[in-house]
Structures are given as C-alpha cells and as structure tokens.
C-alpha positions in Angstrom: -84.5 -28.5 -28.3 -85.1 -30.7 -31.3 -85.2 -30.0 -35.0 -86.6 -32.5 -37.5 -87.0 -32.0 -41.3 -87.8 -34.1 -44.3 -85.8 -33.7 -47.5 -87.5 -35.4 -50.4 -85.6 -35.7 -53.7 -87.7 -34.8 -56.7 -87.0 -34.3 -60.4 -86.5 -30.6 -59.7 -84.1 -31.1 -56.8 -84.8 -31.3 -53.0 -87.9 -30.3 -51.3 -87.8 -29.7 -47.5 -90.5 -29.7 -44.9 -90.3 -29.5 -41.2 -92.0 -32.2 -39.4 -93.5 -32.8 -36.0 -92.5 -36.1 -34.4 -95.0 -36.0 -31.6 -97.2 -38.7 -33.2 -94.2 -40.8 -34.2 -93.6 -43.7 -31.8 -91.7 -46.2 -33.9 -89.2 -46.4 -36.8 -92.0 -47.8 -38.9 -94.2 -44.7 -38.2 -91.2 -42.5 -39.1 -90.6 -44.4 -42.4 -94.3 -44.1 -43.3 -94.2 -40.3 -42.7 -91.1 -40.1 -45.0 -92.8 -42.2 -47.7 -95.8 -39.8 -47.6 -93.5 -37.0 -48.5 -92.5 -38.6 -51.8 -95.1 -39.1 -54.6 -92.8 -41.2 -56.8 -91.0 -43.3 -54.1 -87.9 -41.2 -54.5 -85.3 -40.9 -51.8 -86.5 -39.1 -48.6 -84.1 -38.2 -45.8 -85.4 -37.5 -42.3 -82.9 -35.3 -40.5 -83.1 -35.0 -36.7 -80.9 -33.1 -34.3 -80.9 -32.3 -30.6 -79.0 -29.1 -29.8 -75.3 -29.9 -30.0 -75.8 -33.4 -28.6 -76.5 -35.7 -31.5 -78.0 -35.9 -35.0 -79.5 -38.7 -37.0 -80.2 -39.4 -40.6 -82.9 -41.8 -41.7 -83.0 -42.6 -45.4 -86.1 -44.1 -47.0 -86.0 -45.3 -50.6 -89.4 -46.4 -51.7 -90.5 -49.5 -49.8 -87.0 -50.6 -48.8 -86.2 -50.8 -45.1 -85.0 -47.5 -43.7 -81.3 -46.9 -43.4 -80.2 -45.2 -40.2 -77.2 -43.3 -39.0 -76.9 -41.7 -35.5 -73.9 -39.6 -34.6 -73.9 -40.5 -30.8 -76.0 -43.5 -29.8 -75.5 -42.9 -26.0 -76.7 -39.3 -26.3 -79.6 -40.3 -28.5 -80.7 -43.0 -26.1 -81.4 -40.3 -23.5 -83.8 -38.7 -26.0 -87.4 -39.8 -26.8 -86.7 -39.1 -30.5 -83.4 -40.8 -30.4 -85.0 -43.9 -29.0 -87.1 -44.2 -32.1 -83.9 -44.6 -34.2 -82.1 -46.9 -31.9 -83.8 -50.1 -32.9 -82.8 -53.5 -31.5 -81.4 -54.4 -34.9 -79.3 -51.2 -35.0 -77.9 -52.0 -31.6 -77.3 -55.6 -32.4 -79.8 -57.0 -29.9 -82.4 -59.6 -30.3 -85.9 -58.1 -29.9 -87.1 -58.1 -26.3 -83.6 -59.2 -25.0 -84.5 -57.7 -21.7 -87.8 -59.5 -21.3 -87.5 -62.9 -19.5 -89.2 -66.0 -20.6 -92.8 -65.8 -19.4 -92.7 -69.4 -18.1 -89.9 -68.5 -15.5 -91.9 -65.6 -14.1 -93.8 -65.6 -10.8 -97.3 -64.1 -10.9 -95.9 -60.8 -9.6 -93.6 -60.6 -12.7 -90.3 -61.4 -11.0 -88.2 -64.4 -11.9 -88.1 -67.3 -9.4 -85.8 -66.4 -6.6 -85.3 -62.8 -7.9 -85.8 -60.0 -5.3 -88.7 -57.8 -5.9 -86.8 -54.6 -5.4 -83.9 -54.4 -7.9 -83.1 -50.7 -7.4 -79.9 -51.5 -5.4 -77.9 -52.2 -8.5 -78.6 -48.7 -9.9 -77.7 -46.9 -6.7 -74.4 -48.8 -6.4 -73.3 -47.9 -9.9 -74.5 -51.3 -11.3 -75.7 -51.9 -14.8 -78.6 -49.8 -16.1 -80.5 -50.0 -19.4 -78.4 -47.3 -20.9 -75.2 -49.3 -20.5 -76.0 -51.5 -23.5 -76.0 -48.5 -25.8 -72.5 -47.6 -27.2 -71.1 -44.1 -27.1 -70.3 -42.7 -30.5 -71.7 -43.2 -34.0 -73.8 -46.2 -34.9 -75.6 -47.3 -38.0 -75.1 -47.2 -41.7 -72.1 -45.0 -42.2 -72.5 -45.1 -46.0 -76.1 -43.9 -45.9 -75.2 -40.7 -47.9 -72.3 -41.9 -50.0 -74.1 -42.0 -53.3 -75.4 -38.5 -52.5 -71.9 -37.0 -52.0 -71.2 -37.4 -48.3 -68.5 -40.0 -47.7 -68.2 -42.1 -44.6 -65.2 -40.2 -43.5 -67.0 -36.8 -43.9 -70.1 -38.1 -42.1 -68.0 -39.3 -39.1 -66.2 -36.0 -39.0 -69.4 -33.9 -38.8 -69.8 -31.8 -35.6 -73.3 -32.1 -34.1 -73.6 -28.4 -33.9 -73.9 -27.8 -37.7 -74.1 -31.3 -39.2 -77.5 -31.1 -40.8 -76.6 -27.8 -42.6 -73.3 -29.3 -43.8 -75.1 -32.4 -45.1 -77.7 -30.2 -46.9 -74.9 -28.1 -48.4 -73.3 -31.1 -50.0 -76.7 -32.3 -51.2 -77.4 -28.9 -52.8 -80.4 -28.5 -50.4 -79.0 -25.9 -48.0 -81.4 -23.2 -49.1 -84.5 -25.4 -48.9 -83.5 -26.7 -45.5 -83.0 -23.2 -44.2 -86.6 -22.3 -45.2 -88.0 -24.8 -42.7 -85.6 -24.1 -39.8 
C-alpha cells in the first residue's frame, strides 16, 4: 500500500494535500504536480512511502530541478512509484544505457549474432535489470537540511514512520495527519 502527500510551504506554515499518482508517469509529471500546489513558487515536498519498504522525498523549489532522496533504491525499483524517482541521473547511468545502437540491430531487434531468446541468463541467476540499482539510500542526502533534518537524521529514519518524523521536524505533523 502506498501513501503520497504534498507538503507546500506557505507564509502561514505548511499545507498538506494527499495526491494520487495514477496519472504521474515521469519525474517531470511529479514536479509539475508539485509546482501546481504552490502559488508563489515556494518549497513543495512530495512524500511517498510504501508500507515499511521504502520512502522517498522529492523537493521542488520553483522552477529548479527536483531534488530527490530515496531510502532504499532496490526496494523502490520494484515499485511503479519508486521507478518514477529512480531516474538515470540519480542512478548514475547515461539515458538509455540499455538500448543498443540502432545501426547494430537486426530487423528483429536483436544485435548481430545475439541469440533471440535471452531468458537463460535470468534462470541461471545471471544479471537482471534490477542488479544495476543499489541497495540502500540514494539521492540528495541534504534535501531537508535547511528545513531542520540533517543528513545523519535522514539516513537514520526507519521506513515505518519516516514521513511522520520528517513532518514533525518541519512542524507539519498535524497537517500531514489530516491527509493520511
């Protein structure tokens, strides 16, 4: 089960709203959704968690690129919402690393000399797409430092109650609770 909420900082404090991520397919879509929650280009946090497995924080400050932190990249990679956060840039990959040069492909989409059925590697414990995703935290560990959550505190958060603990430090626990 997932929970996702937007926390928008305003002159009067934090405003929270729960959000549906069903129509969000990319990080850009998520950043646009966050920007819509802020009338004055103030800080907006997108908080996402999957029951006791992982949590993520996406910070959007106006038109700047989103800053992302994910508590467990490998767990998030197994989640459709987590995949939105695990961009090539965050994972240190070149975009489309796994797509071969089109000139070296046969008409059936396989590389010259490559067998058409490549499932043997997966059955024998070979490399899978998930192997490229590290286990543990990934992203901007200082994403909340100026809001009162240090890198050390962020890394120490337990996935079971992390979003509530973050909201508590921000002074937004009550507003977050209203959308849970």
